[in-house]
C-alpha positions as CSV (number, residue, x, y, z in Angstrom):
1,X,3.5,5.6,34.9
2,X,2.3,2.3,36.0
3,X,3.8,-0.6,34.1
4,X,2.4,-4.1,34.1
5,X,3.6,-7.5,33.3
6,X,4.3,-6.8,29.7
7,X,6.2,-3.7,30.1
8,X,8.2,-2.2,27.2
9,X,7.5,0.8,25.0
10,X,8.3,-1.2,22.0
11,X,7.3,-4.8,20.9
12,X,9.0,-7.6,22.8
13,X,12.0,-9.2,21.3
14,X,10.1,-12.4,20.7
15,X,7.3,-10.6,18.9
16,X,9.7,-8.6,16.7
17,X,11.6,-11.7,15.7
18,X,8.4,-13.4,14.5
19,X,7.4,-10.6,12.4
20,X,10.9,-9.8,11.0
21,X,12.1,-6.2,10.3
22,X,9.5,-3.5,10.6
23,X,8.7,-1.8,7.3
24,X,9.0,1.5,9.1
25,X,11.0,2.1,12.4
26,X,11.8,5.4,14.1
27,X,14.3,5.5,16.9
28,X,15.0,8.4,19.3
29,X,13.0,11.0,17.3
30,X,13.2,14.5,18.8
31,X,11.5,17.7,17.4
32,X,11.1,21.1,18.9
33,X,9.5,24.4,17.8
34,X,11.4,27.1,19.5
35,X,11.4,26.4,23.2
36,X,8.5,23.9,22.8
37,X,9.6,20.3,22.8
38,X,7.0,18.5,20.7
39,X,8.6,15.2,20.5
40,X,11.0,13.5,23.0
41,X,13.0,10.3,22.3
42,X,10.1,8.8,20.4
43,X,10.5,5.2,19.0
44,X,7.8,4.0,16.6
45,X,7.4,0.9,14.4
46,X,4.8,-0.6,11.8
47,X,5.0,-3.8,10.1
48,X,3.9,-5.0,6.7
49,X,0.3,-6.1,6.8
50,X,-0.4,-4.2,10.1
51,X,-2.6,-1.4,11.1
52,X,-1.1,0.7,14.0
53,X,-3.5,3.2,15.8
54,X,-1.7,6.4,16.9
55,X,-3.7,8.0,19.6
56,X,-3.1,10.7,22.3
57,X,-4.9,13.9,23.6
58,X,-4.4,17.3,22.3
59,X,-0.9,18.4,21.9
60,X,0.3,14.9,22.5
61,X,2.5,14.9,19.3
62,X,0.6,12.7,17.0
63,X,0.4,15.1,14.1
64,X,4.1,16.3,14.6
65,X,5.2,12.6,14.3
66,X,3.2,12.0,11.2
67,X,4.7,15.2,9.6
68,X,8.2,14.0,10.5
69,X,7.5,10.7,8.8
70,X,6.1,12.5,5.8
71,X,9.0,14.9,5.5
72,X,6.9,18.1,6.3
73,X,8.6,18.9,9.5
74,X,12.0,16.8,9.6
75,X,13.1,15.6,13.0
76,X,15.8,17.5,14.8
77,X,17.5,14.3,15.8
78,X,17.0,10.5,15.7
79,X,16.9,7.8,13.1
80,X,14.5,6.5,10.7
81,X,14.8,2.9,9.1
82,X,12.9,1.4,6.2
83,X,13.2,-2.5,6.5
84,X,16.3,-2.2,8.6
85,X,18.0,0.4,6.3
86,X,18.7,3.9,7.6
87,X,17.2,6.6,5.4
88,X,17.0,10.3,5.5
89,X,13.5,12.1,5.3
90,X,14.1,15.8,5.0
91,X,11.4,16.7,2.6
92,X,8.0,15.2,1.3
93,X,9.8,14.0,-1.9
94,X,12.1,11.8,0.1
95,X,9.0,10.1,1.9
96,X,7.2,9.7,-1.6
97,X,10.5,8.2,-3.0
98,X,10.6,5.6,-0.1
99,X,7.0,4.6,-0.6
100,X,5.5,6.6,2.2
101,X,2.1,8.2,1.4
102,X,0.0,10.4,3.5
103,X,-3.7,11.1,3.4
104,X,-4.3,14.3,5.3
105,X,-7.7,15.2,7.1
106,X,-8.4,17.8,4.4
107,X,-7.8,15.1,1.6
108,X,-6.2,17.5,-0.8
109,X,-8.7,16.8,-3.5
110,X,-9.9,19.2,-6.3
111,X,-13.6,19.6,-5.9
112,X,-14.1,20.8,-9.5
113,X,-12.3,17.8,-11.1
114,X,-13.8,14.2,-11.6
115,X,-12.4,11.2,-9.8
116,X,-9.9,10.2,-12.6
117,X,-8.5,13.7,-12.9
118,X,-8.0,13.9,-9.0
119,X,-6.3,10.5,-9.0
120,X,-3.7,11.5,-11.8
121,X,-3.5,15.2,-10.9
122,X,0.2,16.3,-11.5
123,X,1.2,13.1,-13.1
124,X,-1.2,12.5,-15.9
125,X,-0.6,9.7,-18.3
126,X,0.2,10.9,-21.9
127,X,-0.6,9.0,-25.1
128,X,2.1,8.7,-27.8
129,X,2.5,12.0,-29.5
130,X,1.1,12.6,-32.9
131,X,3.1,14.4,-35.7
132,X,2.6,18.1,-35.2
133,X,0.5,17.7,-32.0
134,X,1.6,18.0,-28.4
135,X,1.0,15.6,-25.7
136,X,-2.5,14.2,-25.4
137,X,-4.0,12.8,-22.2
138,X,-4.5,9.0,-22.3
139,X,-8.0,9.2,-20.9
140,X,-9.0,5.6,-21.6
141,X,-5.9,4.2,-19.9
142,X,-6.2,6.4,-16.9
143,X,-10.0,5.6,-16.4
144,X,-9.3,1.8,-16.8
145,X,-6.5,2.1,-14.1
146,X,-8.9,4.1,-11.8
147,X,-11.5,1.5,-12.1
148,X,-9.0,-1.2,-11.3
149,X,-7.8,0.5,-8.2
150,X,-11.2,1.3,-6.9
151,X,-12.1,-2.5,-7.6
152,X,-9.1,-3.6,-5.7
153,X,-10.1,-1.5,-2.7
154,X,-13.6,-2.7,-2.9
155,X,-15.2,0.6,-3.4
156,X,-18.6,-0.1,-4.8
157,X,-20.6,3.1,-4.1
158,X,-19.4,5.3,-6.9
159,X,-21.8,5.5,-9.8
160,X,-19.3,6.9,-12.1
161,X,-15.5,7.9,-12.1
162,X,-16.4,11.0,-14.2
163,X,-18.5,12.5,-11.4
164,X,-16.8,15.7,-9.9
165,X,-15.5,15.1,-6.5
166,X,-17.7,17.9,-5.1
167,X,-20.8,15.7,-5.8
168,X,-19.3,12.8,-3.7
169,X,-20.0,11.8,0.1
170,X,-17.4,12.1,2.7
171,X,-16.8,8.3,2.7
172,X,-16.5,8.3,-1.1
173,X,-14.0,11.2,-1.0
174,X,-11.9,9.5,1.6
175,X,-11.9,6.4,-0.7
176,X,-10.6,8.6,-3.6
177,X,-7.9,10.0,-1.5
178,X,-6.7,6.6,-0.6
179,X,-6.9,5.3,-4.1
180,X,-4.7,8.2,-5.1
181,X,-2.0,7.0,-2.9
182,X,-2.4,3.3,-4.1
183,X,-1.7,4.4,-7.7
184,X,1.9,5.3,-6.5
185,X,2.4,1.6,-5.1
186,X,3.1,2.7,-1.5
187,X,4.7,0.6,1.2
188,X,3.5,2.8,4.2
189,X,0.1,4.7,4.2
190,X,-0.7,7.3,6.9
191,X,-4.1,8.2,7.4
192,X,-4.9,11.4,9.5
193,X,-8.3,11.1,11.1
194,X,-9.9,9.2,8.4
195,X,-13.3,8.9,9.9
196,X,-13.7,12.5,11.3
197,X,-17.1,14.1,10.6
198,X,-18.3,11.0,8.7
199,X,-21.7,9.3,9.3
200,X,-22.2,5.6,10.4
201,X,-22.4,4.1,6.8
202,X,-19.4,6.3,5.6
203,X,-17.3,5.4,8.6
204,X,-18.1,1.8,7.8
205,X,-16.9,2.3,4.2
206,X,-13.6,3.9,5.3
207,X,-12.9,1.2,8.0
208,X,-13.5,-1.5,5.2
209,X,-10.9,0.4,3.1
210,X,-8.3,0.3,5.9
211,X,-8.8,-3.4,6.0
212,X,-8.3,-3.8,2.3
213,X,-4.9,-1.9,2.6
214,X,-3.9,-4.4,5.3
215,X,-4.9,-7.3,3.1
216,X,-2.7,-5.8,0.3
217,X,0.3,-6.2,2.8
218,X,0.8,-2.4,3.4
219,X,1.9,-0.9,6.7
220,X,-0.8,1.4,7.7
221,X,-0.8,4.1,10.4
222,X,-4.2,5.6,11.5
223,X,-4.4,8.8,13.6
224,X,-7.8,8.9,15.3
225,X,-9.5,10.3,18.4
226,X,-12.4,7.7,18.0
227,X,-11.4,4.6,20.0
228,X,-14.4,2.7,18.9
229,X,-13.1,2.9,15.3
230,X,-9.5,2.2,16.4
231,X,-10.5,-0.9,18.2
232,X,-12.5,-2.1,15.2
233,X,-9.7,-2.0,12.6
234,X,-6.2,-1.8,14.2
235,X,-3.8,-4.5,15.4
236,X,-1.9,-2.3,17.8
237,X,-2.3,0.9,19.5
238,X,0.6,3.4,20.3
239,X,-0.2,6.1,22.7
240,X,1.6,9.5,22.7
241,X,1.5,11.7,25.8
242,X,3.0,15.2,26.1
243,X,5.4,14.3,23.1
244,X,6.6,11.0,24.5
245,X,5.5,7.3,23.8
246,X,3.3,6.4,26.8
247,X,2.2,3.0,25.9
248,X,1.8,0.2,23.4
249,X,-1.2,-2.1,23.3
250,X,-2.2,-5.3,21.5
251,X,-5.7,-4.8,20.5
252,X,-6.5,-8.5,21.1
253,X,-5.5,-8.3,24.9
254,X,-6.4,-4.9,26.1
255,X,-9.5,-2.6,26.6
256,X,-10.5,0.9,25.8
257,X,-10.2,1.8,29.5
258,X,-6.5,0.8,29.4
259,X,-5.7,2.8,26.4
260,X,-7.6,5.9,27.8
261,X,-5.6,5.5,30.9
262,X,-2.3,5.8,29.0
263,X,-3.7,8.9,27.2
264,X,-4.7,10.7,30.4
265,X,-1.8,9.5,32.5
266,X,-4.1,8.0,35.1
267,X,-3.0,4.9,37.1
268,X,-4.4,1.6,36.0
269,X,-3.2,-1.6,37.6
270,X,-3.9,-4.3,35.0
271,X,-2.6,-6.4,32.0
272,X,-3.0,-6.0,28.3
273,X,-0.4,-3.4,27.4
274,X,3.2,-3.5,26.7
275,X,3.3,-0.2,28.6
276,X,0.4,1.9,29.7
277,X,-2.0,3.7,32.1
278,X,-7.2,5.0,32.6
279,X,-10.0,7.6,32.5
280,X,-12.2,9.4,29.7
281,X,-14.9,8.1,27.5
282,X,-14.1,5.4,25.0
283,X,-16.4,7.1,22.6
284,X,-14.9,10.5,22.7
285,X,-11.4,9.0,22.7
286,X,-8.3,10.8,22.5
287,X,-8.9,14.4,21.5
288,X,-6.9,16.2,18.8
289,X,-3.3,16.1,17.5
């Protein structure tokens, strides 16, 4: 691996001091599946009000790392910190309790339910009980809260929050999935391939949504194979290669070629990365998970 003048797999001490403690930090994370070593000594960090792009080729460990953070596949060893305090994440409920929300590529929405019902699915708001009557859904309050969250995220393309999700476009569905996490007041939002299979207009809508999350001060992690989208919306790029952290790039001072170099392991003698390496199409980007 060719290192340049800004070499380090994590942010420099000066940069870290300027931003304070990361909202989420992982140190020395290891994960194996039988004899297969999926993650090896992974360090990772994301700050409040920052969007980090997590990229890498097929089998690089991106999805495994996200599932470690989300509690789906707990790490075999290593440490996880939230604002400097060590925490244990051994199940998805632990991640949710800590304010970590994940939007997976399949979005986990119920097509037959409307927007409001999807946002509140499994945690419906009940109105005060009437004598002799069971719990009644507080439909008005849930609808008003749904409209408020969508307004905060600047979602303007929905004609009605009472439309079934099956009738929505891909970009609108992604917006609903993100709004669902916002209702839980998260501190960290993990987005798995948020622009996959979307058209140009829908992709633009989702990228604007990610910007809204950053403006709210959330720590956002975006897994994507599309480097054009990554360079448009993220602040830093962290590259995984063969289960290890291969490079960290400040988006303001690097190029797609340098990020691709880190993804592929090609040598690249240049500046712009804290650690990194070149080769592959910037549009095709970083393959799968």
